[in-house]
Structures are given as C-alpha cells and as structure tokens.
C-alpha positions as CSV (number, residue, x, y, z in Angstrom):
1,X,-12.9,-35.9,30.3
2,X,-10.2,-33.2,29.8
3,X,-10.8,-30.0,31.7
4,X,-9.2,-26.6,31.5
5,X,-6.9,-25.4,34.2
6,X,-8.7,-23.2,36.7
7,X,-7.7,-19.6,37.3
8,X,-6.0,-20.8,40.6
9,X,-4.0,-23.5,38.8
10,X,-2.9,-21.0,36.2
11,X,-1.9,-18.4,38.7
12,X,1.7,-19.3,39.4
13,X,3.8,-16.3,38.5
14,X,6.2,-16.8,35.6
15,X,9.2,-14.9,34.4
16,X,8.2,-13.3,31.1
17,X,10.4,-14.2,28.2
18,X,10.9,-11.8,25.3
19,X,8.6,-9.3,27.1
20,X,9.7,-6.4,24.9
21,X,9.9,-8.6,21.7
22,X,6.5,-10.3,21.5
23,X,2.9,-9.1,20.9
24,X,-0.2,-11.2,21.5
25,X,-2.8,-10.7,18.8
26,X,-6.5,-11.6,19.6
27,X,-9.4,-11.2,17.2
28,X,-12.8,-10.9,18.9
29,X,-16.4,-9.8,18.8
30,X,-17.0,-10.1,22.6
31,X,-15.7,-9.0,26.0
32,X,-12.4,-10.6,26.8
33,X,-13.2,-12.2,30.1
34,X,-11.1,-15.2,29.0
35,X,-8.0,-13.2,29.7
36,X,-8.5,-13.7,33.4
37,X,-7.4,-17.3,33.1
38,X,-4.4,-16.3,31.0
39,X,-3.4,-13.3,33.3
40,X,-0.3,-14.9,34.9
41,X,1.0,-15.8,31.4
42,X,-0.2,-12.8,29.3
43,X,-0.2,-9.8,31.6
44,X,3.5,-8.9,31.1
45,X,3.0,-8.7,27.3
46,X,1.4,-6.1,25.0
47,X,-1.9,-7.2,23.5
48,X,-3.2,-6.2,20.1
49,X,-6.9,-6.7,20.0
50,X,-8.7,-6.7,16.6
51,X,-12.4,-6.1,17.0
52,X,-14.5,-7.7,14.3
53,X,-18.1,-6.8,13.5
54,X,-19.9,-3.7,14.7
55,X,-17.3,-1.0,15.4
56,X,-19.7,0.9,17.6
57,X,-19.8,-2.0,20.1
58,X,-17.6,-1.5,23.2
59,X,-15.3,-4.4,23.9
60,X,-14.4,-4.7,27.6
61,X,-10.9,-5.8,28.5
62,X,-10.1,-6.9,32.1
63,X,-8.1,-4.3,34.0
64,X,-4.3,-4.6,34.3
65,X,-3.5,-5.5,30.7
66,X,-1.4,-3.4,28.3
67,X,-3.3,-3.3,25.0
68,X,-4.3,-1.5,21.9
69,X,-7.7,-2.1,20.3
70,X,-8.5,-1.6,16.6
71,X,-12.0,-1.8,15.1
72,X,-13.1,-1.5,11.5
73,X,-13.1,2.2,11.6
74,X,-9.5,2.2,12.7
75,X,-8.5,-0.2,10.0
76,X,-10.1,2.0,7.3
77,X,-8.4,5.1,8.7
78,X,-5.0,3.6,8.9
79,X,-5.0,1.7,5.6
80,X,-7.3,3.9,3.5
81,X,-8.3,2.1,0.2
82,X,-5.9,-0.7,1.1
83,X,-8.2,-1.7,3.9
84,X,-10.1,-3.7,1.3
85,X,-7.6,-6.5,1.8
86,X,-8.6,-7.0,5.5
87,X,-11.5,-9.4,6.0
88,X,-14.7,-8.4,7.8
89,X,-16.9,-10.6,10.0
90,X,-14.2,-13.3,10.0
91,X,-11.3,-14.1,12.3
92,X,-9.0,-13.4,9.4
93,X,-9.2,-9.8,10.5
94,X,-6.5,-10.8,13.0
95,X,-3.7,-10.4,10.4
96,X,-4.2,-6.6,10.7
97,X,-2.6,-7.0,14.2
98,X,0.4,-8.6,12.6
99,X,0.8,-5.7,10.3
100,X,0.7,-3.0,12.9
101,X,2.9,-4.8,15.5
102,X,6.5,-3.7,15.7
103,X,7.7,-6.7,17.6
104,X,9.9,-9.6,16.4
105,X,7.5,-12.3,17.5
106,X,3.7,-12.7,17.4
107,X,1.5,-15.1,19.4
108,X,-2.2,-15.3,18.3
109,X,-5.0,-17.0,20.1
110,X,-8.8,-17.2,19.9
111,X,-11.0,-15.9,22.7
112,X,-12.6,-19.4,23.3
113,X,-9.2,-20.9,24.1
114,X,-8.4,-21.6,27.8
115,X,-5.3,-22.8,29.7
116,X,-4.8,-26.5,29.2
117,X,-3.5,-29.0,31.8
118,X,-0.7,-31.5,31.0
119,X,-1.2,-35.1,32.2
120,X,0.3,-34.3,35.6
121,X,-2.4,-31.6,36.1
122,X,0.0,-28.7,35.7
123,X,-1.3,-25.6,33.8
124,X,0.4,-25.4,30.4
125,X,2.1,-22.1,29.7
126,X,1.5,-22.1,25.9
127,X,3.4,-18.9,25.3
128,X,6.6,-20.2,26.9
129,X,6.5,-23.4,24.8
130,X,5.9,-21.4,21.6
131,X,9.0,-19.3,22.4
132,X,11.1,-22.4,23.0
133,X,9.9,-23.7,19.6
134,X,10.8,-20.5,17.8
135,X,14.2,-20.1,19.4
136,X,15.3,-23.7,18.6
137,X,16.3,-24.6,15.0
138,X,14.1,-26.7,12.8
139,X,15.1,-29.8,10.7
140,X,13.0,-29.8,7.5
141,X,15.5,-31.5,5.3
142,X,15.9,-34.8,7.1
143,X,13.4,-36.3,9.6
144,X,14.6,-37.2,13.1
145,X,12.8,-40.2,14.5
146,X,13.1,-38.7,18.0
147,X,11.1,-35.7,16.7
148,X,12.7,-32.5,17.9
149,X,16.4,-33.2,18.5
150,X,16.9,-29.9,20.4
151,X,14.6,-30.8,23.2
152,X,16.0,-31.9,26.6
153,X,16.6,-35.6,26.6
154,X,16.6,-35.9,22.8
155,X,19.3,-35.7,20.2
156,X,19.9,-36.7,16.6
157,X,19.7,-40.4,16.0
158,X,22.3,-42.7,14.4
159,X,22.3,-42.1,10.7
160,X,21.3,-38.5,10.8
161,X,23.7,-36.5,8.5
162,X,26.1,-34.4,10.5
163,X,26.0,-31.7,7.8
164,X,22.3,-31.1,8.6
165,X,22.4,-31.1,12.3
166,X,22.8,-27.3,12.7
167,X,19.2,-27.0,11.4
168,X,17.6,-23.8,10.1
169,X,15.8,-20.9,11.8
170,X,12.2,-21.7,12.9
171,X,9.7,-19.3,11.4
172,X,6.4,-20.8,12.7
173,X,5.3,-22.7,15.8
174,X,1.9,-24.4,15.4
175,X,0.2,-25.5,18.6
176,X,-2.6,-28.0,19.1
177,X,-5.8,-28.2,21.2
178,X,-7.4,-30.4,23.8
179,X,-11.2,-30.9,24.1
180,X,-12.8,-29.5,20.8
181,X,-10.7,-30.6,17.8
182,X,-10.2,-28.3,14.8
183,X,-12.6,-30.2,12.5
184,X,-14.3,-29.1,9.3
185,X,-18.1,-29.0,9.2
186,X,-18.7,-32.5,7.7
187,X,-16.5,-34.1,10.3
188,X,-18.2,-32.1,13.0
189,X,-21.6,-33.3,11.8
190,X,-20.6,-37.0,11.9
191,X,-18.6,-36.8,15.1
192,X,-20.6,-34.2,17.2
193,X,-19.4,-35.6,20.6
194,X,-15.8,-36.2,19.7
195,X,-13.3,-34.7,22.1
196,X,-9.5,-34.8,22.0
197,X,-8.2,-36.1,25.3
198,X,-4.8,-37.2,24.1
199,X,-1.9,-35.1,25.2
200,X,1.1,-36.0,23.0
201,X,4.3,-34.7,24.4
202,X,6.1,-34.1,21.1
203,X,7.3,-31.3,18.8
204,X,8.3,-32.0,15.2
205,X,9.5,-30.2,12.2
206,X,7.2,-30.4,9.2
207,X,9.4,-31.8,6.4
208,X,10.2,-29.7,3.3
209,X,7.7,-30.3,0.5
210,X,4.9,-31.2,2.9
211,X,1.9,-29.0,3.4
212,X,-0.2,-28.9,6.5
213,X,-3.6,-27.4,7.6
214,X,-2.5,-24.5,9.8
215,X,-4.9,-23.4,12.6
216,X,-4.8,-19.8,13.8
217,X,-6.2,-20.3,17.2
218,X,-2.9,-21.3,18.9
219,X,-0.1,-20.0,16.7
220,X,3.2,-18.2,17.0
221,X,5.7,-17.0,14.5
222,X,8.8,-14.9,13.9
223,X,7.4,-11.8,12.4
224,X,10.8,-10.7,11.2
225,X,11.3,-13.9,9.2
226,X,7.8,-14.7,7.8
227,X,5.4,-11.9,8.8
228,X,4.6,-10.5,5.4
229,X,3.3,-14.0,4.3
230,X,1.0,-14.3,7.3
231,X,-1.9,-12.9,5.3
232,X,-5.2,-14.7,6.2
233,X,-6.8,-13.9,2.8
234,X,-10.2,-12.4,1.9
235,X,-12.8,-14.3,3.9
236,X,-16.1,-13.7,5.6
237,X,-18.5,-10.8,4.7
238,X,-18.9,-10.3,1.0
239,X,-16.7,-13.4,0.1
240,X,-17.9,-16.8,-1.1
241,X,-15.8,-18.6,1.5
242,X,-14.9,-18.6,5.2
243,X,-12.9,-20.7,7.6
244,X,-10.0,-21.2,5.2
245,X,-8.2,-18.0,6.3
246,X,-5.5,-19.7,8.5
247,X,-5.2,-22.7,6.1
248,X,-4.6,-20.3,3.1
249,X,-1.9,-18.6,5.1
250,X,-0.4,-21.9,6.1
251,X,-0.1,-23.2,2.6
252,X,1.5,-19.9,1.5
253,X,4.0,-19.7,4.4
254,X,5.0,-23.4,3.9
255,X,5.9,-22.9,0.2
256,X,7.8,-19.8,1.1
257,X,9.6,-21.3,4.1
258,X,10.6,-24.3,2.0
259,X,12.0,-21.9,-0.7
260,X,13.9,-19.7,1.8
261,X,15.2,-22.5,4.0
262,X,13.1,-21.8,7.1
263,X,11.4,-24.2,9.4
264,X,7.8,-24.9,10.7
265,X,7.2,-26.8,13.9
266,X,4.0,-28.4,15.1
267,X,2.9,-30.2,18.3
268,X,3.3,-28.7,21.8
269,X,1.9,-26.4,23.2
270,X,-1.7,-27.4,23.8
271,X,-4.5,-25.0,24.7
272,X,-8.0,-26.0,25.8
273,X,-10.5,-25.3,23.1
274,X,-13.7,-24.7,24.9
275,X,-16.5,-24.1,22.4
276,X,-17.4,-25.9,19.2
277,X,-18.8,-23.6,16.5
278,X,-22.1,-24.5,14.8
279,X,-21.4,-27.1,12.1
280,X,-24.3,-26.0,9.9
281,X,-23.1,-22.4,9.9
282,X,-19.6,-23.7,9.3
283,X,-20.8,-25.8,6.3
284,X,-22.2,-22.7,4.6
285,X,-18.8,-21.0,5.0
286,X,-16.8,-24.0,4.0
287,X,-19.0,-25.4,1.2
288,X,-17.0,-24.0,-1.8
289,X,-13.7,-24.5,-0.1
290,X,-14.3,-28.2,0.4
291,X,-14.5,-28.5,-3.4
292,X,-11.8,-25.9,-4.2
293,X,-9.2,-27.4,-1.9
294,X,-8.9,-30.4,-4.2
295,X,-7.4,-28.0,-6.7
296,X,-5.8,-25.5,-4.3
297,X,-3.6,-28.1,-2.6
298,X,-2.1,-29.5,-5.8
299,X,-1.4,-25.9,-6.9
300,X,0.6,-25.3,-3.7
301,X,2.3,-28.7,-4.0
302,X,3.5,-27.8,-7.5
303,X,4.3,-24.2,-6.8
304,X,8.0,-23.2,-7.6
305,X,9.4,-19.8,-6.7
306,X,12.3,-18.3,-8.8
307,X,15.7,-18.0,-7.3
308,X,15.6,-14.2,-7.4
309,X,12.7,-14.3,-4.8
310,X,15.0,-13.7,-1.9
311,X,12.7,-12.0,0.5
312,X,9.2,-12.9,1.8
313,X,7.6,-10.0,0.0
314,X,9.1,-11.0,-3.3
315,X,8.0,-14.6,-2.7
316,X,4.5,-13.6,-1.8
317,X,4.0,-11.3,-4.8
318,X,5.2,-14.1,-7.1
319,X,2.8,-16.5,-5.4
320,X,0.0,-14.0,-5.9
321,X,0.9,-13.9,-9.6
322,X,0.7,-17.7,-9.8
323,X,-2.6,-17.8,-8.0
324,X,-4.0,-15.4,-10.6
325,X,-2.6,-17.4,-13.5
326,X,-3.6,-20.9,-12.3
327,X,-6.5,-20.7,-9.8
328,X,-8.6,-18.0,-11.5
329,X,-10.0,-20.8,-13.7
330,X,-11.3,-22.5,-10.6
331,X,-13.4,-19.4,-9.6
332,X,-13.1,-15.6,-10.2
333,X,-12.7,-15.3,-6.4
334,X,-9.1,-16.3,-6.8
335,X,-8.4,-13.4,-9.2
336,X,-9.8,-11.1,-6.4
337,X,-7.8,-12.9,-3.8
338,X,-4.5,-12.6,-5.8
339,X,-5.1,-8.8,-6.1
340,X,-5.7,-8.6,-2.3
341,X,-2.4,-10.5,-1.7
342,X,-0.5,-7.8,-3.6
343,X,-2.5,-5.0,-1.8
344,X,-1.6,-6.7,1.5
345,X,2.2,-6.5,0.7
346,X,1.9,-2.9,-0.3
347,X,0.1,-2.0,2.9
348,X,2.6,-4.1,5.0
349,X,5.6,-2.2,3.4
350,X,4.0,1.1,4.0
351,X,3.5,0.4,7.7
352,X,6.8,-1.4,8.0
353,X,9.4,0.5,6.0
354,X,12.9,-1.0,6.2
355,X,15.2,0.7,8.8
356,X,18.9,1.4,8.5
357,X,20.9,-1.7,9.1
358,X,17.8,-4.0,9.0
359,X,18.2,-7.5,7.5
360,X,15.7,-8.5,4.8
361,X,13.4,-11.2,6.0
362,X,14.3,-14.7,4.7
363,X,18.0,-13.9,5.2
364,X,20.2,-14.7,8.1
365,X,21.9,-11.8,9.9
C-alpha cells in the first residue's frame, strides 16, 4: 500500500528555485489544512487561492504562507461582464488564478493532493521536479527511447538526428499520481478499489501530433509561453458538463504547442492523491462528455492553424472559431464555449497588457 509522506518526512528545508518567478494556484471550497504537509516546499512561494462556491464562506489558510485569495465576488468585480467565462462550482475556476498571476511560471495542485514518497521512502518535492522539466528542452519531433535525454545519466541514443538534439522550449509539465488514479466515472465504478502503487522514474516528451488527457491536479506550465491557452472552459454550475475542464485545456494547448514548436512533458513528479471523488456524482457530470469526446478528439486531431497564427492568443481565437464552426453541430453548448474562449482571451489581454520590450508568447527571445 502506497502511503503519503508524513509532515516530518516532508520537513527537510529546501532551497527555493524561481522563488520570485513562480506562483502556486490552488482551487478550493475548504480550509487549506493540506498545506501543512507541503509547507517546506511551498512556503517560500506566493499562493493564489481561488475559492469556489459560496463567497461568504471563510477559507482558513495556515499561518506563515504568502497568499492572495479570490472568491466569486472578487472575480465579478475584477472582470465585470467578462466574468461569465470563469466556471462556477467547478475546479475550472482555477484558471482565474493563471490570469491574475504576474509570474513566469505556474504550478497548480488540488487540495486533496499530498506529498508522495519515492521507492526509497524519500518525500517527493513535486515543485522542484516540475521546474526541472520546464527548464529542460523537449523533443516532440523525434522520440528518444531513453525518454528524456536531458536527465542525468541519459542522452540521445544512436540514430537520433543531430539536427533535432537542441530540442524546443518546454511549455507544460504534466505530473502523475500515486494512490487514487485519475479515472473517469465508468472506470471508477468497475475498479472501485484500484490504487496506483507503481512509481515509474521517467519523464518523456509527448510527440507532435499526439493528444493526451491532461489532469490539472499536478500541473505546471510556463505562463509566458502558453498561459493564454490554459483556459479550463465553461464547466460546472449552469453547464451540461463537468470534469472535462483540464482535458479541454490539454487538447487546446497541445494543438497550439505543436503549431508553435513548443514541448509538453509528462511523467515525474508524483503526488499522493488522497481522496476518490464519488463516481455517481462524477457520472452525472461526465455523462455527455463521454459521448461528445468521440467527436471532440477527432476535431482536435484534425485541427490546423494558419501560419499567421504566431502568438498563443491568435492561435486560441482561431481555435475558438473552428470550435464554433465544427463542434456546434454536436451540441449548442460548444457555440457558447467558443464565445467564452474569445471572452477569456479579451479578459487575459486586459489584465496582461504587453509591456515595452516584451516578447510575444510562442516566440523565442
């Protein structure tokens, strides 16, 4: 049985990397007691907490953390009419934290995720591994059979083209989970006792042209490179679908990363996912998505962005246009979602105006 690291095991002090360049975004409806376990790793960083649900409820944060907290009233005040693009009663609300951050990097984690232990029993510093992933190039154009060639003890294997060994900037680092796997409701129902105890010590680049199911509970990304595409869609309250927020963002960012020549890594780091959500509740949220994804995924597999889409914003608005044109026939919801995607970009640009000398995202400095 895999167990999380205890607070004592996680308490070894660490030197904070990118302390002034990284924000931690946490969506929540409850007191953040789980931060005590993460204190040695998270305390040096700034937290952006996005409170979902009842804004009159007081969320308690353990003392000693530097944080800002936003509830629905704050979101409405800051975005005005454009607040309609931020989901309510769904963890998709976390993307508001991405929008208001001013840092280069974002790490986002769910409040039921604890510190994992590696096979030696050592506490896993998930944040440190995500930073390593983001600061090492990706290799989406040719697969290296030793996985990440930039890790210590690895390299490019014989036959790997020298012209591709420089790699490309890494935009997204997608981490995994011990204990409770990230399953959909039907799989939860047929495998209620299944637990992931397998710690695979590997990081790999997801190849160009290949989609993946992105999970938002243990995720980091370069906000400067891909931030405007990290929109978790319209989910939850008032919407016909939930629990597809992070996957929608994952499909969008992968198409855009492929177009702009950016990389996405998956594998390490692991976190310990402590609590399985109710599969019957999940089934109600996912029901339509289970059918829709059979048309959504081919849409993204076939999506082509024009050459003049040279920034993430241009790519995303074009993708929204294609969603409206091709997925609205699946359900009117996608017409609404496409409009929300455009609203999201407008809100992003209002809160994040370009500064003198700044480099457009998707472009190398």
